[in-house]
C-alpha positions in Angstrom: -9.3 0.7 24.1 -12.0 2.7 22.4 -9.5 4.4 20.1 -8.2 1.0 18.9 -11.8 0.1 18.0 -12.1 3.3 16.0 -8.8 2.5 14.2 -9.9 -1.0 13.4 -13.3 0.3 12.2 -11.4 2.8 9.9 -9.3 0.0 8.4 -12.4 -2.2 7.9 -14.2 0.7 6.2 -11.2 1.3 4.0 -11.1 -2.4 2.9 -14.9 -2.5 2.4 -15.3 0.8 0.5 -12.0 1.4 -1.3 -11.2 -0.6 -4.4 -7.6 0.5 -4.4 -7.2 -0.7 -0.8 -8.4 -4.1 -1.8 -6.0 -4.1 -4.8 -3.1 -3.2 -2.4 -4.1 -6.0 0.0 -4.2 -8.5 -2.9 -0.6 -7.5 -4.0 0.5 -7.5 -0.4 -0.6 -11.1 0.0 1.3 -12.0 -3.2 4.4 -10.2 -1.9 4.1 -12.0 1.5 3.7 -15.3 -0.2 6.8 -14.8 -2.4 8.7 -13.6 0.7 7.9 -16.8 2.5 8.8 -18.9 -0.5 12.2 -17.2 -1.0 13.2 -17.3 2.7 14.1 -13.6 3.1 16.7 -12.3 5.5 15.5 -10.3 8.5 16.4 -7.0 6.8 14.5 -8.0 3.6 11.5 -8.9 5.7 11.7 -5.5 7.5 11.8 -3.7 4.1 8.8 -5.7 2.7 6.8 -5.1 5.8 7.6 -1.4 5.7 6.6 -1.2 2.1 3.3 -3.1 2.7 2.4 -1.2 5.9 3.3 2.1 4.5 1.3 1.5 1.3 -1.8 0.5 3.2 -1.5 3.3 5.7 -1.0 5.9 2.9 -4.0 4.6 1.0 -6.1 5.0 4.2 -4.8 8.6 4.6 -5.6 9.3 0.9 -9.1 7.9 1.3 -9.7 10.0 4.5 -8.5 13.2 2.7 -10.8 12.5 -0.2 -13.8 12.2 2.2 -12.9 15.4 4.0 -12.6 17.3 0.7 -16.0 15.8 -0.4 -17.5 16.8 2.9 -16.4 20.4 2.5 -17.5 20.9 -1.0 -19.5 18.9 -3.6 -18.8 21.5 -6.2 -15.7 21.5 -8.4 -12.9 23.6 -6.9 -9.4 23.8 -8.2 -7.9 23.5 -4.6 -10.0 20.5 -3.8 -8.8 18.8 -7.0 -5.2 19.7 -6.2 -5.6 18.2 -2.7 -7.0 15.0 -4.0 -4.5 14.8 -6.9 -1.6 15.4 -4.5 -2.8 12.7 -2.1 -3.2 10.3 -5.0 0.2 11.2 -6.2 1.7 10.4 -2.8 0.1 6.9 -3.0 1.4 6.4 -6.6 4.9 7.5 -5.7 5.0 5.1 -2.7 3.7 2.3 -4.8 6.5 2.9 -7.4 9.1 2.9 -4.7 7.6 -0.3 -3.1 7.7 -2.0 -6.5 11.3 -1.0 -7.0 12.3 -2.3 -3.5 10.4 -5.5 -4.2 12.2 -6.0 -7.5 15.6 -5.3 -5.8 14.8 -8.0 -3.2 13.0 -10.6 -5.3 14.6 -10.5 -8.7 18.1 -11.9 -7.7 16.5 -14.6 -5.6 14.0 -15.5 -8.4 16.7 -15.6 -11.0 18.9 -17.8 -8.8 15.9 -20.1 -8.2 15.2 -20.4 -11.9 18.8 -20.9 -12.8 19.2 -23.7 -10.1 16.0 -25.4 -11.4 17.2 -25.6 -15.0 
């Protein structure tokens, strides 16, 4: 039970201290709201939840890596920069993939909704 508490504390710290985590949460709420509105299939829900969960988890890992690097050295070091840049790149890549998946799922349904309204 103690480890669950540590995990929840880590998530809470990430939300409180990381602007990007809050941005990801904001867009997650939008994606979930649209998902509810569009009555997604089970498979589509699974994909949206995987995108959201993966994005939030990856952002936490990125933040953790940045803190470890900062703890090791306060001075500029090319390897420290590479580590931080690669972790940020992983988050960025996953975000792009998540947006593409969201567009594949949402666009046909939104276009159909708009066409049926007009």
